LOVEXLUM-777185 format. One record per residue (C-alpha): residue in one letter; residue number from 1; x, y, z. Coordinates in steps of 0.2 Angstrom, whole numbers, always signed. Example, Ala and Ser with C-alpha at 12.3 -4.5 7.8 and 13.67 -1.06 7.14 Angstrom:
REM LOVEXLUM-777185
<lumse A	vexmi 1	u +62	v -22	w +39>;
<lumse S	vexmi 2	u +68	v -5	w +36>;
REM end
This chain:
REM LOVEXLUM-777185
<lumse M	vexmi 1	u -986	v -1014	w +263>;
<lumse N	vexmi 2	u -989	v -1021	w +280>;
<lumse D	vexmi 3	u -974	v -1027	w +290>;
<lumse S	vexmi 4	u -981	v -1033	w +306>;
<lumse P	vexmi 5	u -975	v -1049	w +312>;
<lumse G	vexmi 6	u -985	v -1065	w +306>;
<lumse W	vexmi 7	u -996	v -1057	w +293>;
<lumse A	vexmi 8	u -994	v -1058	w +278>;
<lumse S	vexmi 9	u -1000	v -1039	w +267>;
<lumse P	vexmi 10	u -1016	v -1040	w +258>;
<lumse G	vexmi 11	u -1017	v -1043	w +241>;
<lumse S	vexmi 12	u -1022	v -1030	w +227>;
<lumse A	vexmi 13	u -1038	v -1031	w +218>;
<lumse P	vexmi 14	u -1040	v -1024	w +198>;
<lumse S	vexmi 15	u -1040	v -1005	w +199>;
<lumse D	vexmi 16	u -1058	v -999	w +197>;
<lumse G	vexmi 17	u -1067	v -1014	w +198>;
<lumse Q	vexmi 18	u -1058	v -1019	w +179>;
<lumse E	vexmi 19	u -1056	v -1034	w +172>;
<lumse T	vexmi 20	u -1042	v -1039	w +160>;
<lumse G	vexmi 21	u -1049	v -1040	w +142>;
<lumse I	vexmi 22	u -1063	v -1028	w +146>;
<lumse P	vexmi 23	u -1059	v -1010	w +138>;
<lumse R	vexmi 24	u -1067	v -996	w +149>;
<lumse P	vexmi 25	u -1082	v -985	w +140>;
<lumse S	vexmi 26	u -1069	v -971	w +137>;
<lumse E	vexmi 27	u -1056	v -981	w +128>;
<lumse P	vexmi 28	u -1058	v -983	w +109>;
<lumse V	vexmi 29	u -1059	v -1000	w +101>;
<lumse D	vexmi 30	u -1046	v -1009	w +91>;
<lumse A	vexmi 31	u -1050	v -1009	w +72>;
<lumse G	vexmi 32	u -1044	v -1027	w +72>;
<lumse S	vexmi 33	u -1055	v -1032	w +90>;
<lumse P	vexmi 34	u -1074	v -1037	w +85>;
<lumse A	vexmi 35	u -1085	v -1023	w +89>;
<lumse P	vexmi 36	u -1096	v -1024	w +105>;
<lumse Q	vexmi 37	u -1113	v -1032	w +103>;
<lumse W	vexmi 38	u -1126	v -1022	w +109>;
<lumse S	vexmi 39	u -1144	v -1029	w +114>;
<lumse P	vexmi 40	u -1153	v -1020	w +101>;
<lumse S	vexmi 41	u -1167	v -1018	w +114>;
<lumse Q	vexmi 42	u -1164	v -1005	w +124>;
<lumse P	vexmi 43	u -1173	v -995	w +140>;
<lumse P	vexmi 44	u -1182	v -980	w +134>;
<lumse P	vexmi 45	u -1173	v -964	w +142>;
<lumse G	vexmi 46	u -1176	v -956	w +157>;
<lumse Q	vexmi 47	u -1183	v -974	w +164>;
<lumse W	vexmi 48	u -1169	v -982	w +171>;
<lumse S	vexmi 49	u -1166	v -984	w +189>;
<lumse P	vexmi 50	u -1150	v -990	w +198>;
<lumse P	vexmi 51	u -1151	v -1008	w +205>;
<lumse S	vexmi 52	u -1161	v -1013	w +222>;
<lumse T	vexmi 53	u -1149	v -1012	w +236>;
<lumse S	vexmi 54	u -1161	v -1026	w +245>;
<lumse G	vexmi 55	u -1170	v -1040	w +241>;
<lumse T	vexmi 56	u -1166	v -1055	w +229>;
<lumse G	vexmi 57	u -1174	v -1048	w +212>;
<lumse P	vexmi 58	u -1162	v -1048	w +196>;
<lumse G	vexmi 59	u -1156	v -1031	w +199>;
<lumse A	vexmi 60	u -1151	v -1033	w +217>;
<lumse P	vexmi 61	u -1132	v -1038	w +220>;
<lumse P	vexmi 62	u -1124	v -1053	w +229>;
<lumse P	vexmi 63	u -1121	v -1053	w +246>;
<lumse A	vexmi 64	u -1105	v -1048	w +253>;
<lumse P	vexmi 65	u -1094	v -1060	w +259>;
<lumse G	vexmi 66	u -1093	v -1063	w +277>;
<lumse W	vexmi 67	u -1108	v -1053	w +282>;
<lumse G	vexmi 68	u -1122	v -1067	w +281>;
<lumse G	vexmi 69	u -1129	v -1056	w +266>;
<lumse A	vexmi 70	u -1139	v -1043	w +278>;
<lumse P	vexmi 71	u -1149	v -1029	w +269>;
<lumse Q	vexmi 72	u -1140	v -1015	w +270>;
<lumse G	vexmi 73	u -1156	v -1003	w +268>;
<lumse P	vexmi 74	u -1157	v -989	w +255>;
<lumse G	vexmi 75	u -1144	v -977	w +250>;
<lumse W	vexmi 76	u -1126	v -979	w +240>;
<lumse G	vexmi 77	u -1108	v -981	w +249>;
<lumse R	vexmi 78	u -1116	v -987	w +266>;
<lumse P	vexmi 79	u -1102	v -1001	w +272>;
<lumse P	vexmi 80	u -1109	v -1020	w +274>;
<lumse M	vexmi 81	u -1111	v -1025	w +291>;
<lumse A	vexmi 82	u -1099	v -1034	w +301>;
<lumse A	vexmi 83	u -1094	v -1053	w +307>;
<lumse K	vexmi 84	u -1094	v -1053	w +325>;
<lumse P	vexmi 85	u -1087	v -1070	w +329>;
<lumse G	vexmi 86	u -1082	v -1064	w +346>;
<lumse V	vexmi 87	u -1085	v -1051	w +356>;
<lumse I	vexmi 88	u -1082	v -1038	w +345>;
<lumse P	vexmi 89	u -1090	v -1034	w +327>;
<lumse L	vexmi 90	u -1070	v -1036	w +315>;
<lumse R	vexmi 91	u -1071	v -1017	w +310>;
<lumse P	vexmi 92	u -1063	v -1002	w +318>;
<lumse L	vexmi 93	u -1070	v -1001	w +335>;
<lumse G	vexmi 94	u -1078	v -986	w +344>;
<lumse I	vexmi 95	u -1075	v -982	w +363>;
<lumse G	vexmi 96	u -1090	v -988	w +367>;
<lumse E	vexmi 97	u -1087	v -1005	w +358>;
<lumse I	vexmi 98	u -1070	v -1006	w +366>;
<lumse L	vexmi 99	u -1075	v -1005	w +384>;
<lumse D	vexmi 100	u -1094	v -1017	w +379>;
<lumse G	vexmi 101	u -1079	v -1030	w +375>;
<lumse A	vexmi 102	u -1071	v -1031	w +389>;
<lumse V	vexmi 103	u -1087	v -1031	w +398>;
<lumse S	vexmi 104	u -1093	v -1046	w +386>;
<lumse T	vexmi 105	u -1077	v -1057	w +390>;
<lumse M	vexmi 106	u -1081	v -1056	w +407>;
<lumse R	vexmi 107	u -1097	v -1060	w +406>;
<lumse A	vexmi 108	u -1093	v -1075	w +392>;
<lumse H	vexmi 109	u -1081	v -1081	w +401>;
<lumse W	vexmi 110	u -1083	v -1079	w +418>;
<lumse R	vexmi 111	u -1074	v -1095	w +424>;
<lumse T	vexmi 112	u -1058	v -1092	w +419>;
<lumse V	vexmi 113	u -1059	v -1073	w +423>;
<lumse L	vexmi 114	u -1064	v -1071	w +440>;
<lumse G	vexmi 115	u -1053	v -1087	w +442>;
<lumse V	vexmi 116	u -1039	v -1079	w +437>;
<lumse S	vexmi 117	u -1044	v -1063	w +445>;
<lumse L	vexmi 118	u -1048	v -1067	w +462>;
<lumse T	vexmi 119	u -1035	v -1080	w +464>;
<lumse V	vexmi 120	u -1020	v -1067	w +461>;
<lumse A	vexmi 121	u -1031	v -1055	w +471>;
<lumse V	vexmi 122	u -1032	v -1065	w +485>;
<lumse I	vexmi 123	u -1014	v -1070	w +487>;
<lumse A	vexmi 124	u -1007	v -1052	w +482>;
<lumse Q	vexmi 125	u -1020	v -1043	w +496>;
<lumse I	vexmi 126	u -1012	v -1056	w +509>;
<lumse A	vexmi 127	u -995	v -1052	w +504>;
<lumse I	vexmi 128	u -1002	v -1033	w +506>;
<lumse I	vexmi 129	u -1009	v -1036	w +523>;
<lumse L	vexmi 130	u -992	v -1045	w +531>;
<lumse I	vexmi 131	u -981	v -1032	w +524>;
<lumse Q	vexmi 132	u -990	v -1018	w +532>;
<lumse R	vexmi 133	u -994	v -1027	w +547>;
<lumse Y	vexmi 134	u -976	v -1033	w +553>;
<lumse L	vexmi 135	u -962	v -1025	w +541>;
<lumse L	vexmi 136	u -969	v -1006	w +538>;
<lumse P	vexmi 137	u -961	v -993	w +551>;
<lumse D	vexmi 138	u -973	v -982	w +559>;
<lumse P	vexmi 139	u -977	v -967	w +549>;
<lumse V	vexmi 140	u -968	v -950	w +553>;
<lumse S	vexmi 141	u -978	v -938	w +563>;
<lumse V	vexmi 142	u -980	v -920	w +555>;
<lumse D	vexmi 143	u -981	v -905	w +568>;
<lumse P	vexmi 144	u -995	v -893	w +559>;
<lumse N	vexmi 145	u -988	v -878	w +569>;
<lumse A	vexmi 146	u -968	v -880	w +558>;
<lumse V	vexmi 147	u -965	v -866	w +547>;
<lumse G	vexmi 148	u -952	v -861	w +536>;
<lumse T	vexmi 149	u -936	v -874	w +534>;
<lumse E	vexmi 150	u -945	v -884	w +547>;
<lumse A	vexmi 151	u -959	v -887	w +538>;
<lumse L	vexmi 152	u -952	v -891	w +524>;
<lumse R	vexmi 153	u -940	v -905	w +530>;
<lumse Q	vexmi 154	u -956	v -912	w +538>;
<lumse A	vexmi 155	u -965	v -911	w +523>;
<lumse A	vexmi 156	u -950	v -921	w +514>;
<lumse D	vexmi 157	u -947	v -935	w +527>;
<lumse S	vexmi 158	u -967	v -937	w +528>;
<lumse M	vexmi 159	u -965	v -938	w +507>;
<lumse Q	vexmi 160	u -951	v -952	w +511>;
<lumse S	vexmi 161	u -959	v -962	w +523>;
<lumse T	vexmi 162	u -976	v -963	w +511>;
<lumse L	vexmi 163	u -966	v -968	w +496>;
<lumse L	vexmi 164	u -957	v -983	w +507>;
<lumse S	vexmi 165	u -973	v -988	w +514>;
<lumse S	vexmi 166	u -982	v -988	w +499>;
<lumse A	vexmi 167	u -967	v -997	w +489>;
<lumse P	vexmi 168	u -970	v -1015	w +494>;
<lumse A	vexmi 169	u -988	v -1013	w +491>;
<lumse T	vexmi 170	u -986	v -1005	w +472>;
<lumse L	vexmi 171	u -975	v -1018	w +469>;
<lumse I	vexmi 172	u -985	v -1034	w +474>;
<lumse S	vexmi 173	u -999	v -1024	w +464>;
<lumse M	vexmi 174	u -988	v -1022	w +450>;
<lumse I	vexmi 175	u -984	v -1041	w +449>;
<lumse A	vexmi 176	u -1002	v -1046	w +451>;
<lumse T	vexmi 177	u -1007	v -1033	w +437>;
<lumse L	vexmi 178	u -994	v -1043	w +425>;
<lumse I	vexmi 179	u -997	v -1060	w +430>;
<lumse T	vexmi 180	u -1019	v -1057	w +426>;
<lumse T	vexmi 181	u -1015	v -1048	w +411>;
<lumse A	vexmi 182	u -1004	v -1060	w +403>;
<lumse V	vexmi 183	u -1018	v -1074	w +406>;
<lumse L	vexmi 184	u -1032	v -1063	w +402>;
<lumse T	vexmi 185	u -1024	v -1058	w +387>;
<lumse V	vexmi 186	u -1024	v -1075	w +379>;
<lumse V	vexmi 187	u -1043	v -1075	w +384>;
<lumse I	vexmi 188	u -1047	v -1060	w +376>;
<lumse S	vexmi 189	u -1038	v -1063	w +359>;
<lumse R	vexmi 190	u -1048	v -1080	w +360>;
<lumse S	vexmi 191	u -1066	v -1073	w +365>;
<lumse V	vexmi 192	u -1061	v -1059	w +347>;
<lumse L	vexmi 193	u -1063	v -1076	w +337>;
<lumse G	vexmi 194	u -1079	v -1084	w +349>;
<lumse R	vexmi 195	u -1068	v -1098	w +356>;
<lumse G	vexmi 196	u -1065	v -1101	w +373>;
<lumse A	vexmi 197	u -1052	v -1105	w +385>;
<lumse T	vexmi 198	u -1049	v -1113	w +401>;
<lumse L	vexmi 199	u -1038	v -1108	w +414>;
<lumse S	vexmi 200	u -1027	v -1123	w +410>;
<lumse D	vexmi 201	u -1025	v -1116	w +393>;
<lumse A	vexmi 202	u -1023	v -1098	w +395>;
<lumse W	vexmi 203	u -1009	v -1102	w +409>;
<lumse T	vexmi 204	u -999	v -1114	w +398>;
<lumse E	vexmi 205	u -999	v -1101	w +384>;
<lumse A	vexmi 206	u -995	v -1088	w +395>;
<lumse R	vexmi 207	u -981	v -1093	w +406>;
<lumse P	vexmi 208	u -968	v -1093	w +395>;
<lumse R	vexmi 209	u -971	v -1075	w +390>;
<lumse L	vexmi 210	u -971	v -1070	w +409>;
<lumse P	vexmi 211	u -950	v -1066	w +411>;
<lumse Q	vexmi 212	u -952	v -1053	w +396>;
<lumse L	vexmi 213	u -968	v -1045	w +402>;
<lumse L	vexmi 214	u -961	v -1043	w +421>;
<lumse G	vexmi 215	u -945	v -1036	w +411>;
<lumse L	vexmi 216	u -956	v -1023	w +401>;
<lumse T	vexmi 217	u -964	v -1018	w +416>;
<lumse L	vexmi 218	u -949	v -1014	w +427>;
<lumse L	vexmi 219	u -940	v -1006	w +412>;
<lumse L	vexmi 220	u -955	v -994	w +411>;
<lumse S	vexmi 221	u -957	v -992	w +429>;
<lumse L	vexmi 222	u -937	v -987	w +431>;
<lumse M	vexmi 223	u -940	v -973	w +414>;
<lumse S	vexmi 224	u -953	v -965	w +425>;
<lumse A	vexmi 225	u -944	v -967	w +440>;
<lumse A	vexmi 226	u -930	v -959	w +432>;
<lumse I	vexmi 227	u -937	v -946	w +424>;
<lumse M	vexmi 228	u -947	v -941	w +441>;
<lumse T	vexmi 229	u -932	v -940	w +450>;
<lumse I	vexmi 230	u -923	v -930	w +436>;
<lumse G	vexmi 231	u -936	v -917	w +438>;
<lumse L	vexmi 232	u -936	v -917	w +456>;
<lumse L	vexmi 233	u -919	v -917	w +462>;
<lumse P	vexmi 234	u -914	v -900	w +456>;
<lumse G	vexmi 235	u -929	v -893	w +468>;
<lumse L	vexmi 236	u -924	v -906	w +482>;
<lumse L	vexmi 237	u -905	v -899	w +483>;
<lumse L	vexmi 238	u -910	v -882	w +484>;
<lumse G	vexmi 239	u -918	v -885	w +502>;
<lumse S	vexmi 240	u -926	v -867	w +500>;
<lumse T	vexmi 241	u -942	v -858	w +495>;
<lumse A	vexmi 242	u -936	v -858	w +478>;
<lumse G	vexmi 243	u -931	v -876	w +478>;
<lumse A	vexmi 244	u -946	v -882	w +483>;
<lumse L	vexmi 245	u -955	v -872	w +471>;
<lumse L	vexmi 246	u -942	v -877	w +456>;
<lumse A	vexmi 247	u -949	v -894	w +465>;
<lumse V	vexmi 248	u -965	v -893	w +460>;
<lumse F	vexmi 249	u -965	v -888	w +444>;
<lumse G	vexmi 250	u -951	v -900	w +439>;
<lumse F	vexmi 251	u -963	v -913	w +446>;
<lumse A	vexmi 252	u -977	v -905	w +434>;
<lumse A	vexmi 253	u -965	v -906	w +418>;
<lumse A	vexmi 254	u -958	v -924	w +422>;
<lumse L	vexmi 255	u -976	v -929	w +427>;
<lumse V	vexmi 256	u -982	v -924	w +407>;
<lumse V	vexmi 257	u -966	v -932	w +402>;
<lumse V	vexmi 258	u -970	v -950	w +410>;
<lumse L	vexmi 259	u -986	v -947	w +404>;
<lumse W	vexmi 260	u -986	v -945	w +385>;
<lumse L	vexmi 261	u -973	v -960	w +387>;
<lumse M	vexmi 262	u -982	v -972	w +397>;
<lumse V	vexmi 263	u -998	v -968	w +383>;
<lumse R	vexmi 264	u -985	v -972	w +368>;
<lumse F	vexmi 265	u -980	v -987	w +377>;
<lumse T	vexmi 266	u -998	v -994	w +384>;
<lumse L	vexmi 267	u -1001	v -1007	w +368>;
<lumse A	vexmi 268	u -981	v -1016	w +372>;
<lumse A	vexmi 269	u -990	v -1027	w +384>;
<lumse P	vexmi 270	u -1002	v -1035	w +372>;
<lumse A	vexmi 271	u -990	v -1033	w +355>;
<lumse L	vexmi 272	u -976	v -1043	w +371>;
<lumse M	vexmi 273	u -990	v -1057	w +372>;
<lumse L	vexmi 274	u -999	v -1059	w +354>;
<lumse E	vexmi 275	u -984	v -1056	w +343>;
<lumse R	vexmi 276	u -971	v -1065	w +354>;
<lumse Q	vexmi 277	u -957	v -1052	w +349>;
<lumse S	vexmi 278	u -946	v -1046	w +363>;
<lumse I	vexmi 279	u -946	v -1030	w +375>;
<lumse L	vexmi 280	u -938	v -1018	w +364>;
<lumse T	vexmi 281	u -947	v -1024	w +350>;
<lumse S	vexmi 282	u -965	v -1024	w +359>;
<lumse M	vexmi 283	u -961	v -1006	w +365>;
<lumse R	vexmi 284	u -957	v -1000	w +344>;
<lumse R	vexmi 285	u -974	v -1009	w +339>;
<lumse S	vexmi 286	u -984	v -1000	w +352>;
<lumse A	vexmi 287	u -975	v -984	w +348>;
<lumse K	vexmi 288	u -981	v -987	w +329>;
<lumse L	vexmi 289	u -996	v -991	w +333>;
<lumse V	vexmi 290	u -999	v -978	w +343>;
<lumse R	vexmi 291	u -992	v -965	w +332>;
<lumse G	vexmi 292	u -1006	v -953	w +326>;
<lumse A	vexmi 293	u -1017	v -960	w +339>;
<lumse W	vexmi 294	u -1012	v -954	w +354>;
<lumse W	vexmi 295	u -1026	v -941	w +360>;
<lumse R	vexmi 296	u -1038	v -955	w +355>;
<lumse T	vexmi 297	u -1028	v -970	w +365>;
<lumse F	vexmi 298	u -1026	v -956	w +380>;
<lumse G	vexmi 299	u -1045	v -954	w +380>;
<lumse I	vexmi 300	u -1049	v -971	w +383>;
<lumse L	vexmi 301	u -1037	v -974	w +394>;
<lumse A	vexmi 302	u -1041	v -959	w +404>;
<lumse L	vexmi 303	u -1061	v -966	w +405>;
<lumse T	vexmi 304	u -1057	v -983	w +407>;
<lumse Y	vexmi 305	u -1046	v -979	w +425>;
<lumse L	vexmi 306	u -1061	v -964	w +427>;
<lumse L	vexmi 307	u -1074	v -979	w +428>;
<lumse V	vexmi 308	u -1062	v -991	w +439>;
<lumse I	vexmi 309	u -1059	v -977	w +452>;
<lumse V	vexmi 310	u -1077	v -977	w +451>;
<lumse V	vexmi 311	u -1078	v -995	w +457>;
<lumse A	vexmi 312	u -1065	v -994	w +467>;
<lumse L	vexmi 313	u -1074	v -980	w +478>;
<lumse V	vexmi 314	u -1092	v -989	w +476>;
<lumse I	vexmi 315	u -1086	v -1004	w +483>;
<lumse G	vexmi 316	u -1070	v -997	w +494>;
<lumse V	vexmi 317	u -1081	v -983	w +502>;
<lumse P	vexmi 318	u -1093	v -994	w +511>;
<lumse F	vexmi 319	u -1078	v -1008	w +517>;
<lumse A	vexmi 320	u -1067	v -995	w +523>;
<lumse I	vexmi 321	u -1081	v -987	w +536>;
<lumse I	vexmi 322	u -1087	v -1005	w +540>;
<lumse A	vexmi 323	u -1067	v -1007	w +544>;
<lumse M	vexmi 324	u -1064	v -992	w +556>;
<lumse A	vexmi 325	u -1080	v -996	w +564>;
<lumse V	vexmi 326	u -1075	v -1013	w +569>;
<lumse D	vexmi 327	u -1059	v -1008	w +577>;
<lumse S	vexmi 328	u -1061	v -996	w +589>;
<lumse G	vexmi 329	u -1044	v -990	w +594>;
<lumse G	vexmi 330	u -1040	v -983	w +576>;
<lumse I	vexmi 331	u -1055	v -973	w +577>;
<lumse G	vexmi 332	u -1051	v -968	w +595>;
<lumse D	vexmi 333	u -1035	v -961	w +588>;
<lumse L	vexmi 334	u -1042	v -952	w +573>;
<lumse M	vexmi 335	u -1053	v -944	w +585>;
<lumse S	vexmi 336	u -1041	v -939	w +597>;
<lumse G	vexmi 337	u -1030	v -930	w +583>;
<lumse D	vexmi 338	u -1015	v -946	w +585>;
<lumse T	vexmi 339	u -1009	v -956	w +569>;
<lumse A	vexmi 340	u -1021	v -970	w +570>;
<lumse E	vexmi 341	u -1015	v -988	w +573>;
<lumse F	vexmi 342	u -1025	v -1000	w +565>;
<lumse G	vexmi 343	u -1028	v -1018	w +570>;
<lumse W	vexmi 344	u -1032	v -1034	w +561>;
<lumse P	vexmi 345	u -1050	v -1031	w +560>;
<lumse F	vexmi 346	u -1047	v -1014	w +550>;
<lumse L	vexmi 347	u -1035	v -1025	w +539>;
<lumse I	vexmi 348	u -1045	v -1039	w +537>;
<lumse V	vexmi 349	u -1063	v -1031	w +531>;
<lumse S	vexmi 350	u -1053	v -1017	w +520>;
<lumse G	vexmi 351	u -1043	v -1030	w +510>;
<lumse I	vexmi 352	u -1061	v -1039	w +508>;
<lumse G	vexmi 353	u -1064	v -1025	w +500>;
<lumse E	vexmi 354	u -1050	v -1024	w +491>;
<lumse V	vexmi 355	u -1051	v -1041	w +485>;
<lumse I	vexmi 356	u -1067	v -1038	w +479>;
<lumse V	vexmi 357	u -1062	v -1023	w +469>;
<lumse S	vexmi 358	u -1046	v -1031	w +462>;
<lumse T	vexmi 359	u -1057	v -1046	w +453>;
<lumse L	vexmi 360	u -1068	v -1034	w +445>;
<lumse T	vexmi 361	u -1054	v -1021	w +439>;
<lumse Y	vexmi 362	u -1041	v -1031	w +434>;
<lumse P	vexmi 363	u -1049	v -1041	w +419>;
<lumse F	vexmi 364	u -1057	v -1025	w +413>;
<lumse T	vexmi 365	u -1043	v -1014	w +412>;
<lumse A	vexmi 366	u -1032	v -1030	w +405>;
<lumse G	vexmi 367	u -1047	v -1031	w +392>;
<lumse V	vexmi 368	u -1048	v -1014	w +386>;
<lumse M	vexmi 369	u -1031	v -1014	w +386>;
<lumse A	vexmi 370	u -1030	v -1030	w +372>;
<lumse L	vexmi 371	u -1044	v -1024	w +362>;
<lumse L	vexmi 372	u -1036	v -1006	w +360>;
<lumse Y	vexmi 373	u -1022	v -1016	w +352>;
<lumse V	vexmi 374	u -1033	v -1026	w +340>;
<lumse D	vexmi 375	u -1043	v -1009	w +335>;
<lumse Q	vexmi 376	u -1029	v -1000	w +332>;
<lumse R	vexmi 377	u -1022	v -1016	w +321>;
<lumse I	vexmi 378	u -1039	v -1016	w +312>;
<lumse R	vexmi 379	u -1037	v -998	w +308>;
<lumse R	vexmi 380	u -1019	v -998	w +302>;
<lumse E	vexmi 381	u -1015	v -1017	w +294>;
<lumse A	vexmi 382	u -1031	v -1024	w +291>;
<lumse L	vexmi 383	u -1031	v -1036	w +305>;
<lumse D	vexmi 384	u -1050	v -1038	w +305>;
<lumse L	vexmi 385	u -1046	v -1048	w +288>;
<lumse D	vexmi 386	u -1038	v -1060	w +295>;
<lumse L	vexmi 387	u -1047	v -1062	w +310>;
<lumse A	vexmi 388	u -1061	v -1066	w +300>;
<lumse R	vexmi 389	u -1053	v -1079	w +291>;
<lumse A	vexmi 390	u -1047	v -1088	w +307>;
<lumse A	vexmi 391	u -1064	v -1089	w +314>;
<lumse N	vexmi 392	u -1069	v -1097	w +301>;
<lumse V	vexmi 393	u -1081	v -1085	w +293>;
<lumse P	vexmi 394	u -1090	v -1087	w +276>;
<lumse G	vexmi 395	u -1080	v -1081	w +262>;
<lumse F	vexmi 396	u -1064	v -1078	w +270>;
<lumse D	vexmi 397	u -1058	v -1095	w +269>;
<lumse T	vexmi 398	u -1044	v -1092	w +255>;
<lumse P	vexmi 399	u -1025	v -1085	w +262>;
<lumse R	vexmi 400	u -1020	v -1067	w +256>;
<lumse S	vexmi 401	u -1009	v -1066	w +243>;
REM end
């Protein structure tokens, strides 16, 4: 029974392809019923062959509905070619098809996709640059010759300073990510059906779901922060060498728990956007869809973020080199061993690189998440039938009973 919101469960066909009133060959015929009328001319023994699986002759089977009647080649049991009204075929997807579908969406709807990601990336990067320039405190200096308790204290102070300095940028990036995810999920859901979406249409449809998506993001972030605090706090409270070791082990254990939960709830955002459910219901939906496919989901996400890191390095490193080259003051501080204080040239050039990276990676990651959600629903809930009907694929125009 398919209990997914908004979709009816598929109907059932007669068992074994038998229709009502037609006895199976193994069943005896009743005495009162007429005997079956067999043709007097039968093929000679040993010369019967199975019907052809291709062509248009008398023995050829009718084309499968919705697949265009494409020949399937020799052999029995080969699945029919899936319909592809949009960026993906309507069947369970491979990893390469999910990644290719995300890129195909960027190519097919590049005006809308890049318009959303570029606008959000520029606004977010301007805010991050202004915060870094005017609001953040100077980084804490660390004495490389410190040992023992003093070294641990300086390391803790440096970690605290780093966390405080990165918190505003992380928060802004999180907000930028959820806005692009909300809008681009709408674009991707339509591209699966072979339909386009203007920026205005996508924003109008996504805007009512932004508060719930923000709440989901904050809830997952608070869960991760709470788990990491529980893992680190006992070791930090001890404040000795044994406490440092305990903090390391606690951090590793907490990281494993956070990773498991984040993969488990990775489909909550697409479920919230496309099924229009509450935050907790979307998290339960994600947990249900990922159940039994955690390692596959983790592998796809790991490959996705690996590609994102590669793109970030290929684009970001040259811009970082150029930024340091045009800011002579920061280079001088680095050469003298002092804490580097980069000025406006460094922030502007490196910010341009970050904008380019974000413009390309935001839609890619959002596309992978949305298509991974669609793939899991196809595998578990036969969503491909509903998608084919929504895309007006021939042979799927009758609603499921």
